[in-house]
N, CA, C and O atoms as CSV, one atom per row, in Angstrom:
chain,resi,resn,atom,element,x,y,z
A,1,MET,N,N,-17.282,12.023,-8.165
A,1,MET,CA,C,-18.862,11.920,-8.365
A,1,MET,C,C,-19.456,12.336,-6.429
A,1,MET,O,O,-18.985,11.962,-5.355
A,2,ALA,N,N,-20.641,13.235,-6.765
A,2,ALA,CA,C,-21.047,13.731,-6.081
A,2,ALA,C,C,-22.137,13.099,-4.732
A,2,ALA,O,O,-23.002,12.313,-5.119
A,3,THR,N,N,-22.115,13.348,-3.544
A,3,THR,CA,C,-22.674,12.437,-2.886
A,3,THR,C,C,-23.891,13.357,-2.418
A,3,THR,O,O,-24.092,14.552,-2.635
A,4,CYS,N,N,-24.743,12.284,-1.604
A,4,CYS,CA,C,-26.095,13.531,-0.666
A,4,CYS,C,C,-25.929,12.224,1.133
A,4,CYS,O,O,-26.046,11.167,1.753
A,5,GLU,N,N,-25.781,12.815,1.063
A,5,GLU,CA,C,-26.116,12.588,2.917
A,5,GLU,C,C,-27.567,12.521,3.256
A,5,GLU,O,O,-27.930,11.708,4.105
A,6,HIS,N,N,-28.615,13.473,2.541
A,6,HIS,CA,C,-29.453,12.878,2.973
A,6,HIS,C,C,-30.179,11.939,2.926
A,6,HIS,O,O,-30.847,11.593,3.900
A,7,VAL,N,N,-30.202,11.286,1.705
A,7,VAL,CA,C,-30.494,9.539,2.317
A,7,VAL,C,C,-30.017,8.725,3.269
A,7,VAL,O,O,-30.490,7.616,3.521
A,8,GLN,N,N,-29.128,9.206,3.794
A,8,GLN,CA,C,-28.983,8.122,5.321
A,8,GLN,C,C,-30.167,8.507,6.520
A,8,GLN,O,O,-30.607,7.725,7.363
A,9,SER,N,N,-30.591,10.132,6.310
A,9,SER,CA,C,-31.438,10.143,7.470
A,9,SER,C,C,-32.966,9.702,6.963
A,9,SER,O,O,-33.929,10.121,7.605
A,10,LEU,N,N,-33.172,8.831,5.774
A,10,LEU,CA,C,-34.358,8.502,5.800
A,10,LEU,C,C,-34.724,7.105,6.174
A,10,LEU,O,O,-34.014,6.104,6.072
A,11,PRO,N,N,-36.217,7.216,6.724
A,11,PRO,CA,C,-36.718,5.954,7.100
A,11,PRO,C,C,-36.300,4.663,6.412
A,11,PRO,O,O,-36.018,4.598,5.215
A,12,ALA,N,N,-36.286,3.891,7.054
A,12,ALA,CA,C,-35.845,2.098,6.495
A,12,ALA,C,C,-36.647,1.884,5.186
A,12,ALA,O,O,-36.310,1.489,4.070
A,13,GLU,N,N,-38.092,2.374,5.836
A,13,GLU,CA,C,-39.077,1.843,4.432
A,13,GLU,C,C,-40.116,3.194,4.025
A,13,GLU,O,O,-40.577,3.750,5.022
A,14,ASP,N,N,-40.564,3.823,2.596
A,14,ASP,CA,C,-40.772,4.739,3.003
A,14,ASP,C,C,-42.986,5.194,3.528
A,14,ASP,O,O,-43.924,4.413,3.686
A,15,PRO,N,N,-42.937,6.454,3.600
A,15,PRO,CA,C,-44.299,6.571,4.247
A,15,PRO,C,C,-45.122,6.415,3.775
A,15,PRO,O,O,-45.046,7.091,2.749
A,16,SER,N,N,-46.637,5.567,3.816
A,16,SER,CA,C,-47.497,5.289,3.965
A,16,SER,C,C,-47.689,7.388,2.758
A,16,SER,O,O,-47.450,8.553,3.075
A,17,PRO,N,N,-48.149,6.797,1.635
A,17,PRO,CA,C,-48.368,8.171,1.062
A,17,PRO,C,C,-50.078,9.118,1.695
A,17,PRO,O,O,-51.118,8.522,1.411
A,18,ASN,N,N,-50.171,10.011,2.212
A,18,ASN,CA,C,-50.976,10.736,2.174
A,18,ASN,C,C,-52.401,10.037,1.490
A,18,ASN,O,O,-53.232,9.175,1.777
A,19,THR,N,N,-52.145,10.859,0.560
A,19,THR,CA,C,-52.890,10.524,-0.549
A,19,THR,C,C,-52.753,9.891,-1.837
A,19,THR,O,O,-52.408,10.404,-2.902
A,20,PRO,N,N,-53.190,8.268,-1.488
A,20,PRO,CA,C,-52.538,7.573,-3.133
A,20,PRO,C,C,-53.606,8.118,-4.245
A,20,PRO,O,O,-53.043,7.922,-5.322
A,21,GLN,N,N,-54.220,8.403,-4.363
A,21,GLN,CA,C,-55.215,9.142,-5.523
A,21,GLN,C,C,-54.673,9.832,-6.808
A,21,GLN,O,O,-55.116,9.797,-7.956
A,22,GLY,N,N,-53.450,10.550,-6.225
A,22,GLY,CA,C,-52.856,11.989,-6.744
A,22,GLY,C,C,-52.454,12.117,-5.871
A,22,GLY,O,O,-52.294,11.487,-4.826
A,23,CYS,N,N,-52.049,13.840,-6.632
A,23,CYS,CA,C,-51.401,14.806,-6.280
A,23,CYS,C,C,-52.306,15.623,-5.047
A,23,CYS,O,O,-53.219,16.396,-5.336
A,24,GLU,N,N,-51.911,15.330,-3.680
A,24,GLU,CA,C,-53.144,16.109,-2.762
A,24,GLU,C,C,-53.293,17.714,-2.824
A,24,GLU,O,O,-54.273,18.421,-2.587
A,25,ASP,N,N,-52.269,17.974,-3.136
A,25,ASP,CA,C,-52.806,19.786,-3.721
A,25,ASP,C,C,-53.059,19.890,-4.680
A,25,ASP,O,O,-53.380,21.071,-4.816
A,26,CYS,N,N,-53.196,19.143,-6.023
A,26,CYS,CA,C,-53.972,19.654,-7.229
A,26,CYS,C,C,-55.477,18.170,-7.092
A,26,CYS,O,O,-55.864,17.716,-8.168
A,27,LEU,N,N,-55.995,17.724,-6.041
A,27,LEU,CA,C,-56.694,17.407,-5.724
A,27,LEU,C,C,-57.367,18.205,-5.355
A,27,LEU,O,O,-58.443,18.097,-5.943
A,28,ARG,N,N,-57.371,19.318,-4.408
A,28,ARG,CA,C,-57.741,19.813,-3.387
A,28,ARG,C,C,-57.881,20.963,-3.966
A,28,ARG,O,O,-58.754,21.606,-3.382
A,29,GLU,N,N,-57.235,21.769,-5.224
A,29,GLU,CA,C,-57.490,22.713,-5.837
A,29,GLU,C,C,-58.196,22.357,-6.763
A,29,GLU,O,O,-58.654,23.292,-7.419
A,30,GLY,N,N,-58.688,20.576,-7.333
A,30,GLY,CA,C,-59.472,21.184,-8.698
A,30,GLY,C,C,-58.374,21.524,-10.311
A,30,GLY,O,O,-58.755,22.124,-11.316
A,31,THR,N,N,-57.220,21.011,-10.107
A,31,THR,CA,C,-56.351,21.111,-10.812
A,31,THR,C,C,-55.284,19.795,-10.929
A,31,THR,O,O,-54.924,19.141,-9.950
A,32,ARG,N,N,-54.876,19.555,-12.253
A,32,ARG,CA,C,-54.114,18.568,-12.650
A,32,ARG,C,C,-53.038,18.275,-12.702
A,32,ARG,O,O,-52.447,19.208,-12.158
A,33,TRP,N,N,-52.223,17.445,-13.059
A,33,TRP,CA,C,-51.074,16.791,-12.645
A,33,TRP,C,C,-50.554,16.445,-13.631
A,33,TRP,O,O,-51.198,16.715,-14.645
A,34,VAL,N,N,-49.281,15.756,-13.832
A,34,VAL,CA,C,-48.308,15.520,-15.187
A,34,VAL,C,C,-47.854,14.204,-14.300
A,34,VAL,O,O,-48.222,13.115,-14.741
A,35,HIS,N,N,-47.061,14.225,-13.054
A,35,HIS,CA,C,-46.428,13.156,-12.676
A,35,HIS,C,C,-46.302,13.343,-10.990
A,35,HIS,O,O,-46.323,14.311,-10.231
A,36,LEU,N,N,-46.164,11.904,-10.837
A,36,LEU,CA,C,-46.172,12.066,-9.236
A,36,LEU,C,C,-45.091,12.416,-8.247
A,36,LEU,O,O,-43.960,12.332,-8.726
A,37,ARG,N,N,-45.142,12.707,-7.261
A,37,ARG,CA,C,-43.281,12.405,-6.499
A,37,ARG,C,C,-43.964,12.173,-4.538
A,37,ARG,O,O,-44.669,12.957,-3.903
A,38,LEU,N,N,-43.749,11.669,-4.373
A,38,LEU,CA,C,-43.490,10.896,-2.926
A,38,LEU,C,C,-42.300,11.217,-1.923
A,38,LEU,O,O,-41.262,10.608,-1.664
A,39,CYS,N,N,-42.783,12.265,-1.514
A,39,CYS,CA,C,-41.768,13.132,0.167
A,39,CYS,C,C,-41.590,11.907,1.006
A,39,CYS,O,O,-42.565,11.450,1.603
A,40,LEU,N,N,-40.600,11.432,1.079
A,40,LEU,CA,C,-39.807,10.507,1.530
A,40,LEU,C,C,-40.233,10.725,3.322
A,40,LEU,O,O,-40.708,9.874,4.075
A,41,SER,N,N,-39.843,12.258,3.652
A,41,SER,CA,C,-39.994,12.431,5.048
A,41,SER,C,C,-41.630,11.989,5.747
A,41,SER,O,O,-42.019,11.495,6.805
A,42,CYS,N,N,-42.110,12.367,4.792
A,42,CYS,CA,C,-43.456,12.745,5.387
A,42,CYS,C,C,-45.057,11.770,4.649
A,42,CYS,O,O,-46.089,11.622,5.305
A,43,GLY,N,N,-44.924,11.415,3.682
A,43,GLY,CA,C,-45.574,10.943,2.931
A,43,GLY,C,C,-46.642,11.844,1.972
A,43,GLY,O,O,-47.732,11.468,1.542
A,44,HIS,N,N,-46.099,12.917,1.811
A,44,HIS,CA,C,-46.682,14.040,0.986
A,44,HIS,C,C,-46.720,13.809,-0.279
A,44,HIS,O,O,-45.634,13.952,-0.841
A,45,VAL,N,N,-47.728,13.453,-1.027
A,45,VAL,CA,C,-47.774,13.041,-2.559
A,45,VAL,C,C,-47.809,14.716,-3.237
A,45,VAL,O,O,-48.801,15.358,-2.893
A,46,GLY,N,N,-46.854,15.411,-4.119
A,46,GLY,CA,C,-47.202,16.535,-4.825
A,46,GLY,C,C,-46.791,16.419,-6.122
A,46,GLY,O,O,-45.997,15.478,-6.098
A,47,CYS,N,N,-46.883,16.901,-7.438
A,47,CYS,CA,C,-46.439,17.091,-8.653
A,47,CYS,C,C,-45.683,17.342,-9.065
A,47,CYS,O,O,-45.338,18.503,-8.844
A,48,CYS,N,N,-44.858,16.559,-9.928
A,48,CYS,CA,C,-43.766,17.558,-10.499
A,48,CYS,C,C,-43.365,18.332,-11.498
A,48,CYS,O,O,-44.160,18.609,-12.395
A,49,ASP,N,N,-42.270,18.733,-11.507
A,49,ASP,CA,C,-42.004,20.031,-11.829
A,49,ASP,C,C,-42.470,20.503,-13.192
A,49,ASP,O,O,-42.359,21.688,-13.507
A,50,SER,N,N,-43.129,19.353,-14.223
A,50,SER,CA,C,-43.534,19.945,-15.995
A,50,SER,C,C,-45.433,19.368,-15.341
A,50,SER,O,O,-46.325,18.923,-16.064
A,51,SER,N,N,-45.485,19.543,-14.196
A,51,SER,CA,C,-46.707,20.010,-13.756
A,51,SER,C,C,-47.046,21.202,-14.025
A,51,SER,O,O,-46.164,21.902,-14.521
A,52,PRO,N,N,-48.589,21.906,-13.764
A,52,PRO,CA,C,-48.192,23.322,-14.200
A,52,PRO,C,C,-48.328,23.966,-12.629
A,52,PRO,O,O,-48.260,25.186,-12.479
A,53,ARG,N,N,-48.542,22.968,-11.366
A,53,ARG,CA,C,-48.880,23.973,-10.379
A,53,ARG,C,C,-47.314,23.482,-9.687
A,53,ARG,O,O,-46.926,24.343,-8.897
A,54,ARG,N,N,-46.330,22.280,-9.817
A,54,ARG,CA,C,-44.928,21.761,-9.323
A,54,ARG,C,C,-45.329,21.989,-8.195
A,54,ARG,O,O,-44.888,23.038,-7.725
A,55,HIS,N,N,-46.151,21.293,-7.417
A,55,HIS,CA,C,-46.887,21.053,-5.633
A,55,HIS,C,C,-44.885,20.173,-5.078
A,55,HIS,O,O,-44.516,20.595,-3.982
A,56,ALA,N,N,-44.014,19.305,-5.659
A,56,ALA,CA,C,-43.831,18.887,-4.996
A,56,ALA,C,C,-42.588,19.475,-4.420
A,56,ALA,O,O,-42.116,19.141,-3.334
A,57,SER,N,N,-42.006,20.527,-5.358
A,57,SER,CA,C,-41.019,21.250,-5.488
A,57,SER,C,C,-41.358,22.789,-4.013
A,57,SER,O,O,-40.586,23.232,-3.163
A,58,ALA,N,N,-42.725,23.135,-4.315
A,58,ALA,CA,C,-43.363,23.926,-3.117
A,58,ALA,C,C,-43.415,23.374,-2.270
A,58,ALA,O,O,-43.198,24.100,-1.300
A,59,HIS,N,N,-43.732,21.643,-1.806
A,59,HIS,CA,C,-43.651,21.466,-0.725
A,59,HIS,C,C,-42.074,21.381,0.296
A,59,HIS,O,O,-41.864,21.483,1.505
A,60,PHE,N,N,-41.108,21.124,-1.009
A,60,PHE,CA,C,-39.482,20.943,-0.401
A,60,PHE,C,C,-39.463,22.907,-0.314
A,60,PHE,O,O,-38.454,23.283,0.283
A,61,ASP,N,N,-40.132,23.774,-0.666
A,61,ASP,CA,C,-39.534,24.984,-0.359
A,61,ASP,C,C,-40.049,24.973,0.817
A,61,ASP,O,O,-39.407,25.486,1.733
A,62,LYS,N,N,-41.199,24.443,1.040
A,62,LYS,CA,C,-41.759,25.055,2.589
A,62,LYS,C,C,-41.497,24.089,3.404
A,62,LYS,O,O,-41.334,24.719,4.448
A,63,GLU,N,N,-41.305,22.745,3.721
A,63,GLU,CA,C,-41.594,21.719,4.863
A,63,GLU,C,C,-39.646,21.816,4.780
A,63,GLU,O,O,-38.967,21.732,5.802
A,64,ARG,N,N,-39.095,21.985,3.511
A,64,ARG,CA,C,-37.814,21.442,3.443
A,64,ARG,C,C,-37.323,19.912,3.784
A,64,ARG,O,O,-36.300,19.431,4.270
A,65,HIS,N,N,-38.595,19.374,3.272
A,65,HIS,CA,C,-38.234,17.390,3.356
A,65,HIS,C,C,-37.272,17.336,1.912
A,65,HIS,O,O,-37.785,17.351,0.793
A,66,PRO,N,N,-35.786,17.269,2.155
A,66,PRO,CA,C,-34.794,16.556,0.967
A,66,PRO,C,C,-35.380,15.433,-0.076
A,66,PRO,O,O,-35.518,16.098,-1.103
A,67,VAL,N,N,-35.670,14.509,-0.283
A,67,VAL,CA,C,-35.868,13.526,-0.702
A,67,VAL,C,C,-37.092,13.172,-1.126
A,67,VAL,O,O,-38.050,13.208,-0.355
A,68,VAL,N,N,-37.235,12.694,-2.722
A,68,VAL,CA,C,-38.714,12.207,-2.943
A,68,VAL,C,C,-38.194,11.119,-3.894
A,68,VAL,O,O,-37.028,10.949,-4.250
A,69,ARG,N,N,-39.459,10.305,-4.289
A,69,ARG,CA,C,-39.374,9.100,-4.854
A,69,ARG,C,C,-39.880,9.465,-6.181
A,69,ARG,O,O,-40.397,10.582,-6.192
A,70,SER,N,N,-39.882,9.004,-7.018
A,70,SER,CA,C,-41.275,8.830,-8.400
A,70,SER,C,C,-41.980,7.812,-7.848
A,70,SER,O,O,-41.586,6.714,-7.455
A,71,PHE,N,N,-43.399,8.440,-7.862
A,71,PHE,CA,C,-44.684,7.850,-7.573
A,71,PHE,C,C,-45.617,7.750,-8.880
A,71,PHE,O,O,-46.748,8.176,-9.112
A,72,GLU,N,N,-44.724,7.042,-9.611
A,72,GLU,CA,C,-45.281,6.530,-11.129
A,72,GLU,C,C,-44.979,5.130,-10.956
A,72,GLU,O,O,-44.153,4.629,-10.192
A,73,PRO,N,N,-45.969,4.419,-11.987
A,73,PRO,CA,C,-45.706,3.420,-11.312
A,73,PRO,C,C,-44.931,2.165,-12.301
A,73,PRO,O,O,-45.368,2.011,-13.442
A,74,GLY,N,N,-43.732,1.254,-11.795
A,74,GLY,CA,C,-42.879,1.015,-12.100
A,74,GLY,C,C,-41.430,1.618,-12.588
A,74,GLY,O,O,-40.698,1.123,-13.445
A,75,GLU,N,N,-41.142,3.132,-11.619
A,75,GLU,CA,C,-40.606,3.851,-11.250
A,75,GLU,C,C,-39.696,4.122,-10.305
A,75,GLU,O,O,-40.081,5.218,-9.898
A,76,ASP,N,N,-38.970,3.908,-9.839
A,76,ASP,CA,C,-38.425,3.824,-7.714
A,76,ASP,C,C,-37.337,4.747,-7.761
A,76,ASP,O,O,-36.829,4.947,-6.657
A,77,TRP,N,N,-36.731,5.490,-8.908
A,77,TRP,CA,C,-35.823,6.941,-8.508
A,77,TRP,C,C,-36.091,7.557,-7.561
A,77,TRP,O,O,-37.238,7.552,-7.116
A,78,ARG,N,N,-35.241,8.155,-7.079
A,78,ARG,CA,C,-35.431,9.314,-6.159
A,78,ARG,C,C,-33.903,10.532,-6.032
A,78,ARG,O,O,-32.680,10.432,-6.128
A,79,TRP,N,N,-34.993,11.714,-5.745
A,79,TRP,CA,C,-34.406,12.704,-6.250
A,79,TRP,C,C,-34.090,13.714,-4.532
A,79,TRP,O,O,-34.859,13.902,-3.589
A,80,CYS,N,N,-32.671,14.157,-4.743
A,80,CYS,CA,C,-32.265,15.077,-3.490
A,80,CYS,C,C,-32.512,16.619,-3.705
A,80,CYS,O,O,-31.478,16.979,-4.268
A,81,PHE,N,N,-33.393,17.824,-3.551
A,81,PHE,CA,C,-34.201,19.134,-4.143
A,81,PHE,C,C,-32.726,19.365,-3.422
A,81,PHE,O,O,-31.868,19.734,-4.223
A,82,VAL,N,N,-32.300,19.221,-2.123
A,82,VAL,CA,C,-30.785,20.259,-1.862
A,82,VAL,C,C,-30.010,20.307,-2.909
A,82,VAL,O,O,-29.777,21.207,-3.716
A,83,ASP,N,N,-29.422,18.617,-2.744
A,83,ASP,CA,C,-27.776,18.177,-3.444
A,83,ASP,C,C,-28.275,18.216,-4.891
A,83,ASP,O,O,-27.363,18.306,-5.713
A,84,GLN,N,N,-29.686,18.161,-5.455
A,84,GLN,CA,C,-30.281,18.027,-6.940
A,84,GLN,C,C,-29.404,17.105,-7.823
A,84,GLN,O,O,-28.921,17.464,-8.898
A,85,LEU,N,N,-29.263,16.029,-7.332
A,85,LEU,CA,C,-29.206,14.494,-7.598
A,85,LEU,C,C,-30.247,13.302,-7.317
A,85,LEU,O,O,-30.917,12.921,-6.357
A,86,ILE,N,N,-30.069,12.970,-8.455
A,86,ILE,CA,C,-30.623,10.953,-8.625
A,86,ILE,C,C,-29.988,10.446,-7.312
A,86,ILE,O,O,-28.952,9.788,-7.404
A,87,VAL,N,N,-30.341,10.612,-6.506
A,87,VAL,CA,C,-29.419,9.661,-4.986
A,87,VAL,C,C,-30.722,8.106,-5.232
A,87,VAL,O,O,-30.645,7.115,-4.506
């Protein structure tokens, strides 16, 4: 079974979302999103890969922050971009 070392470096508590109203990049651009992801390194809220602009992945590509959490009500799963695993 594959493991992810990146979860060990996460803060004890999730960071506060920078923009709890939605994808901060889509809000700035005036575009739409499908689902939201919270960067567990810095609190960036970005849209998922099913969204047209894929801002959560773009944030990873730029900042290299490895782990996001679903920012959808009732969901608490986390994804590591580096290891391509649900963690």
